C-alpha positions in Angstrom: -0.4 6.0 -1.4 -7.1 4.1 1.8 -8.3 2.5 5.1 -11.3 0.2 4.9 -13.0 -2.4 7.1 -12.0 -0.6 10.3 -14.0 -1.5 13.4 -15.8 1.0 15.5 -16.6 1.5 19.2 -19.8 2.7 20.7 -20.4 3.4 24.3 -23.6 3.3 26.2 -24.1 4.4 29.8 -26.8 4.1 32.4 -28.5 7.3 33.4 -26.1 9.5 35.3 -27.3 10.2 38.8 -27.2 13.6 40.4 -23.7 14.3 41.8 -23.4 13.7 45.5 -20.4 13.1 47.8 -22.2 10.0 49.1 -22.8 8.4 45.6 -20.3 7.2 43.1 -20.9 7.6 39.4 -21.7 4.2 37.9 -20.9 4.2 34.2 -21.1 1.0 32.2 -19.1 0.8 29.0 -20.0 -1.7 26.3 -17.8 -2.4 23.3 -19.6 -3.3 20.1 -17.4 -5.1 17.5 -18.1 -4.5 13.9 -18.5 -7.2 11.3 -15.1 -6.5 9.9 -13.2 -6.1 13.2 -11.2 -9.2 12.6 -10.3 -8.5 9.0 -6.7 -9.1 8.2 -4.7 -6.6 6.1 -1.5 -7.4 4.3 0.9 -4.4 3.7 3.2 -4.7 0.8 6.1 -2.3 0.1 8.7 -1.9 -2.6 11.4 0.8 -3.2 14.1 1.5 -5.7 16.5 4.4 -6.1 18.6 4.8 -9.3 21.0 7.4 -10.5 21.7 7.9 -14.2 24.0 10.3 -16.1 22.2 13.3 -17.8 23.3 14.5 -21.2 24.4 18.1 -21.5 22.6 20.2 -24.2 23.2 23.7 -25.5 22.8 25.6 -28.8 25.6 28.1 -28.2 23.2 30.9 -27.2 23.9 32.3 -23.8 21.3 31.2 -21.2 19.9 28.4 -23.3 20.9 25.0 -21.9 17.6 22.9 -22.1 18.1 21.6 -18.5 16.0 18.7 -17.4 14.0 21.0 -15.0 12.9 23.0 -18.1 11.8 19.9 -19.9 9.8 18.5 -16.9 8.0 21.8 -16.6 6.9 21.7 -20.2 3.8 19.8 -21.3 6.0 17.4 -23.2 7.8 16.7 -20.0 4.6 16.1 -18.1 3.5 13.6 -20.8 6.9 11.9 -20.5 6.6 11.6 -16.8 3.1 10.1 -17.2 4.4 7.8 -19.9 1.5 8.6 -22.1 2.7 6.4 -24.8 1.8 3.3 -22.7 -1.6 4.6 -21.7 -5.0 4.1 -23.4 -5.9 7.7 -22.5 -5.3 10.5 -20.0 -7.1 13.6 -19.0 -6.4 16.5 -16.7 -8.6 16.5 -13.5 -7.4 19.8 -12.1 -4.2 21.6 -11.3 -1.2 19.2 -11.9 -3.6 16.2 -11.6 -4.3 13.6 -14.2 -6.4 10.5 -14.7 -4.5 7.8 -16.6 -6.3 4.9 -18.2 -4.1 1.9 -18.7 -4.7 -0.8 -21.4 -7.1 -3.5 -20.3 -5.8 -6.4 -18.3 -6.9 -10.0 -18.2 -7.2 -11.1 -14.6 -8.1 -14.8 -14.4 -11.5 -14.9 -16.2 -12.1 -11.2 -15.8 -11.2 -8.1 -17.7 -10.2 -5.0 -15.8 -9.1 -1.4 -16.8 -6.8 0.2 -14.3 -7.4 3.9 -13.6 -4.7 5.9 -11.9 -5.0 9.4 -10.6 -1.5 11.0 -10.6 -0.3 14.4 -9.4 2.9 15.9 -11.0 4.6 18.7 -9.2 7.7 20.0 -11.1 9.9 22.7 -9.6 13.4 24.1 -10.5 14.9 21.7 -8.0 12.9 18.5 -8.3 9.8 16.7 -9.7 7.3 14.8 -7.5 4.9 12.3 -9.0 2.3 10.9 -6.6 -0.3 8.3 -7.2 -3.4 9.5 -5.5 -5.8 6.7 -6.4 -5.7 3.3 -8.1 -9.0 1.7 -9.2 -10.3 -0.9 -11.6 -13.1 -0.6 -14.1 -14.9 -3.7 -15.3 -17.7 -6.1 -14.2 -19.4 -5.7 -10.9 -17.2 -8.4 -9.5 -14.1 -6.6 -10.6 -15.1 -3.2 -9.3 -16.1 -4.7 -6.0 -12.5 -5.4 -5.4 -11.7 -1.7 -5.2 -13.2 -1.9 -1.7 -10.5 -4.3 -0.6 -7.3 -2.8 -1.5 -5.5 0.6 -1.6 -2.3 1.8 -3.2 0.1 4.8 -2.9 3.1 5.5 -5.0 5.6 8.3 -4.9 8.3 9.0 -7.5 10.7 11.7 -6.5 13.2 12.9 -9.2 16.1 15.1 -8.3 19.1 16.3 -10.2 22.5 17.8 -9.7 26.2 17.7 -10.6 28.8 15.2 -9.2 32.4 15.2 -10.4 31.5 17.6 -13.1 28.8 15.3 -14.5 25.1 16.0 -14.4 22.9 13.2 -13.1 19.2 12.4 -12.5 18.2 10.5 -9.4 15.0 8.7 -9.2 13.5 7.5 -5.9 10.4 5.3 -6.1 8.4 4.0 -3.2 5.2 1.9 -3.6 2.8 0.8 -0.8 -0.1 -1.6 -1.2 -2.6 -2.6 1.4 -4.7 -5.8 0.7 -7.6 -6.9 2.7 -7.5 -10.6 3.4 -11.2 -11.7 3.4 -11.4 -15.0 1.4 -10.4 -18.6 2.2 -7.9 -20.1 2.4 -6.0 -16.8 2.9 -8.0 -15.9 6.0 -6.7 -19.1 7.6 -3.1 -18.1 7.0 -0.9 -15.7 8.9 -0.6 -12.3 7.3 3.1 -13.0 6.7 2.2 -15.8 4.3 0.7 -13.2 2.1 3.2 -10.4 2.7 6.3 -12.3 2.0 5.5 -13.5 -1.6 3.6 -10.3 -2.1 6.6 -8.0 -1.3 8.8 -10.1 -3.5 6.4 -9.8 -6.4 5.9 -6.0 -6.0 9.7 -5.5 -5.6 10.3 -7.4 -8.8 7.8 -5.3 -10.6 9.3 -2.1 -9.5 12.9 -3.3 -10.3 11.8 -4.1 -13.8 9.6 -1.0 -14.5 12.0 1.7 -13.0 14.8 1.3 -15.6 12.3 1.2 -18.4 10.6 4.4 -17.3 13.9 6.2 -16.8 15.1 5.1 -20.3 11.9 6.3 -21.9 12.1 9.6 -20.0 15.6 10.3 -21.3 14.5 9.4 -24.8 11.6 11.8 -24.6 14.0 14.4 -23.1 16.4 14.1 -26.1 13.6 14.3 -28.6 12.2 17.5 -27.0 15.7 19.1 -27.0 16.2 18.3 -30.7 12.8 20.0 -31.5 13.9 23.1 -29.5 17.2 23.2 -31.4 15.4 23.1 -34.7 13.3 26.1 -33.8 16.4 28.3 -33.2 18.2 27.2 -36.4 
């Protein structure tokens, strides 16, 4: 879901002599290493797939079933997918793209406000949620950390019918890249950061996924009840 600190290569050559069968072209290549060429990066990954039963709704009117696809294409469904109840604020940035401001976090002795840019793409067959950007607002020290990590998340929701029962399947993948640039971490192998980091990220996804699904189904039910009230 972002590459920084990459090295670059420049090449210099001596003046190229005129071509002659009796002379060989003599080109000298010099590699110039950047200041960050030896920077280590830890890549963290977590994934979770979960399937839940979908309730079946209908008001007895032909063609009105209030399917999950209809809900996720409605503004109320977009807000449910973004989990706006847990946000400090959110605003549209463009077509299907939103900036979500999470509540302030306390990180050690610093306060930081996470900002997520998310794209929501609902169709009749699925709904894709992508995290395009993750940044932190706060002090100069906090915001400088934005240059040392990147994050990408994708939440792919699909639905169907299995054994006459409707279901919703949620497939979440999260990728984080952390630049290792402070001691004592620079003295350690990358695996020493990735192993506990992967465990922590996986635990976070395992805890959040069921909560998000439960809230989504609750919002879905509330939306359906409102629709039923408008036709009675």
